C-alpha positions as CSV (number, residue, x, y, z in Angstrom):
1,X,23.0,-104.4,-51.4
2,X,26.5,-103.0,-51.8
3,X,29.4,-103.7,-49.5
4,X,30.2,-100.9,-47.1
5,X,33.8,-99.5,-47.2
6,X,36.0,-100.8,-44.4
7,X,36.3,-98.9,-41.2
8,X,35.2,-99.1,-37.6
9,X,31.6,-100.4,-37.4
10,X,31.4,-100.7,-41.1
11,X,31.9,-97.0,-41.6
12,X,34.7,-95.5,-43.8
13,X,37.9,-94.7,-42.0
14,X,38.1,-91.1,-40.6
15,X,40.2,-88.7,-42.7
16,X,43.6,-87.7,-41.5
17,X,43.4,-84.9,-39.1
18,X,39.8,-85.6,-38.2
19,X,40.5,-85.1,-34.5
20,X,41.8,-81.6,-34.8
21,X,39.7,-78.4,-34.4
22,X,37.9,-77.3,-37.6
23,X,37.8,-80.9,-39.0
24,X,34.1,-81.7,-38.7
25,X,33.2,-80.6,-42.2
26,X,36.2,-82.6,-43.5
27,X,34.9,-85.6,-41.7
28,X,31.4,-85.2,-43.1
29,X,32.8,-84.8,-46.6
30,X,34.8,-87.9,-46.2
31,X,31.7,-89.8,-45.1
32,X,29.8,-88.4,-48.1
33,X,32.5,-89.6,-50.5
34,X,32.8,-93.0,-48.8
35,X,29.0,-93.7,-49.1
36,X,28.5,-92.1,-52.6
37,X,28.3,-95.4,-54.4
38,X,26.1,-97.1,-51.8
39,X,22.5,-97.2,-52.9
40,X,20.9,-99.0,-50.0
41,X,21.6,-100.8,-46.7
42,X,19.9,-102.6,-43.9
43,X,21.3,-102.9,-40.4
44,X,20.2,-104.4,-37.1
45,X,20.3,-101.8,-34.3
46,X,20.3,-101.7,-30.5
47,X,19.3,-98.8,-28.3
48,X,20.0,-98.5,-24.6
49,X,18.2,-96.2,-22.2
50,X,19.5,-95.7,-18.7
51,X,16.6,-94.9,-16.5
52,X,17.9,-93.2,-13.4
53,X,14.5,-93.0,-11.7
54,X,14.0,-96.8,-12.0
55,X,17.8,-97.5,-11.6
56,X,17.9,-99.9,-14.6
57,X,18.8,-100.1,-18.2
58,X,16.2,-100.8,-21.0
59,X,17.4,-102.2,-24.3
60,X,15.5,-102.1,-27.5
61,X,16.4,-104.0,-30.7
62,X,15.3,-102.9,-34.1
63,X,16.2,-102.4,-37.8
64,X,17.2,-99.4,-39.9
65,X,16.9,-99.4,-43.7
66,X,18.0,-96.8,-46.2
67,X,17.6,-96.6,-50.0
68,X,18.6,-93.7,-52.2
69,X,17.3,-91.2,-53.0
70,X,14.8,-90.6,-50.2
71,X,13.8,-93.7,-48.3
72,X,14.7,-94.1,-44.6
73,X,13.0,-96.5,-42.3
74,X,13.7,-97.3,-38.6
75,X,11.7,-99.7,-36.4
76,X,12.4,-100.3,-32.7
77,X,10.8,-103.3,-31.0
78,X,9.5,-102.9,-27.4
79,X,12.3,-102.7,-24.8
80,X,13.4,-105.6,-22.7
81,X,14.7,-105.0,-19.2
82,X,18.4,-105.6,-18.9
83,X,20.0,-107.1,-15.9
């Protein structure tokens, strides 16, 4: 595993001007450059669903794995009701 460049949530920092109009492609390019040397990673994930009909939140935990050039795996475990 290779270390992820520093930034919020482990992601590379946003490029300057990323908040202005027309910058999405610049942001994507900055991400591509920031992750160019990363060959693989594994991360624990959490997904929240807000169910209006049942008036509660469901939270699922899981894992995501990526390995270049073409492997992507995501597994979510059954949701647990949240208080």
